[in-house]
C-alpha positions as CSV (number, residue, x, y, z in Angstrom):
1,X,159.9,114.4,115.4
2,X,162.1,117.1,117.0
3,X,159.9,119.6,117.3
4,X,157.8,117.6,119.9
5,X,161.1,117.6,122.6
6,X,161.8,119.2,125.0
7,X,163.8,120.3,127.9
8,X,162.2,121.0,131.6
9,X,164.2,123.1,134.0
10,X,164.4,123.2,137.0
11,X,167.1,123.9,140.1
12,X,166.5,122.0,143.4
13,X,168.1,122.2,146.5
14,X,170.4,118.9,146.7
15,X,171.4,116.4,144.6
16,X,169.1,114.4,146.9
17,X,165.9,116.4,145.7
18,X,167.4,115.5,141.8
19,X,167.5,111.4,142.0
20,X,164.2,111.5,143.9
21,X,162.6,113.8,141.7
22,X,164.4,112.3,138.5
23,X,163.8,108.5,139.3
24,X,160.2,109.1,139.8
25,X,160.3,110.8,136.7
26,X,162.5,108.4,134.1
27,X,160.4,105.1,136.2
28,X,156.8,106.5,135.1
29,X,158.3,106.8,131.9
30,X,157.3,110.7,132.1
31,X,160.9,111.7,130.5
32,X,163.6,110.2,128.6
33,X,166.6,111.1,130.9
34,X,167.0,113.6,133.7
35,X,171.1,115.5,134.4
36,X,171.6,116.5,138.0
37,X,174.6,119.1,138.0
38,X,175.2,120.4,141.4
39,X,176.7,123.2,142.3
40,X,174.7,125.8,140.8
41,X,174.8,129.6,142.8
42,X,171.8,130.8,142.8
43,X,171.0,135.0,143.9
44,X,167.7,136.2,143.9
45,X,165.3,138.2,145.7
46,X,162.8,136.8,148.3
47,X,160.4,138.0,150.1
48,X,162.4,141.5,150.0
49,X,165.8,140.0,150.7
50,X,168.7,139.5,148.4
51,X,169.9,135.4,149.0
52,X,172.0,133.6,147.6
53,X,172.2,129.9,147.7
54,X,174.0,126.5,146.3
55,X,171.5,124.3,144.5
56,X,171.4,121.3,142.1
57,X,170.2,121.4,137.9
58,X,167.5,119.4,137.0
59,X,167.5,119.1,133.3
60,X,164.8,116.5,131.7
61,X,164.4,115.9,128.4
62,X,160.8,115.0,127.1
63,X,158.1,115.3,125.1
64,X,155.3,117.7,124.6
65,X,152.7,114.6,125.1
66,X,154.5,114.0,128.3
67,X,155.6,117.3,129.7
68,X,153.2,118.4,131.6
69,X,152.5,115.4,133.7
70,X,155.8,115.6,134.1
71,X,155.8,119.6,135.5
72,X,153.3,118.2,137.8
73,X,154.8,115.6,139.1
74,X,158.3,117.2,139.3
75,X,155.7,120.4,141.3
76,X,154.4,117.3,143.9
77,X,158.1,116.8,144.4
78,X,159.8,119.9,144.9
79,X,160.3,120.9,148.4
80,X,160.2,124.8,147.2
81,X,157.4,126.9,147.6
82,X,157.4,129.1,144.6
83,X,160.0,126.4,142.3
84,X,161.6,127.3,138.7
85,X,159.8,124.7,136.7
86,X,160.7,125.7,133.2
87,X,160.6,124.5,129.2
88,X,162.6,125.0,126.4
89,X,162.0,123.8,123.1
90,X,164.1,121.1,120.9
91,X,164.5,122.8,117.9
92,X,167.7,120.5,116.4
93,X,168.5,117.5,117.5
94,X,170.8,114.2,116.6
95,X,168.2,112.0,115.2
96,X,169.4,108.7,116.9
97,X,169.2,110.7,120.2
98,X,165.9,111.6,119.4
99,X,164.6,108.2,118.6
100,X,165.7,106.8,121.4
101,X,163.8,109.4,123.6
102,X,160.9,108.7,122.1
103,X,161.6,105.0,122.6
104,X,162.2,105.4,126.5
105,X,158.7,107.2,126.8
106,X,156.7,104.6,125.2
107,X,154.7,102.5,128.6
108,X,156.5,99.1,128.9
109,X,154.1,96.9,126.9
110,X,154.3,99.3,123.9
111,X,158.1,97.7,123.8
């Protein structure tokens, strides 16, 4: 079961954007849950200039079945021109948590 689980990582500009995206993902059952970590500082080059900024990290826990739709929804709601949206496979997961995740992503009528 854990080979089908993954995390989507995406920095967003602030906690309000993270909440909006997170709410959409959970309500639509594309993810089991979303963690929002404000206070990340980023340094990057954009259009030839070194930039720094504060962001909120969005971490969404999902499965391979839902990952493409979840990534599409994040892209749709993300305000950046070129957002970072990437996945990490979950290779070792507490089995009761993995089971809970899968239950959360089932359509309501199948629960």
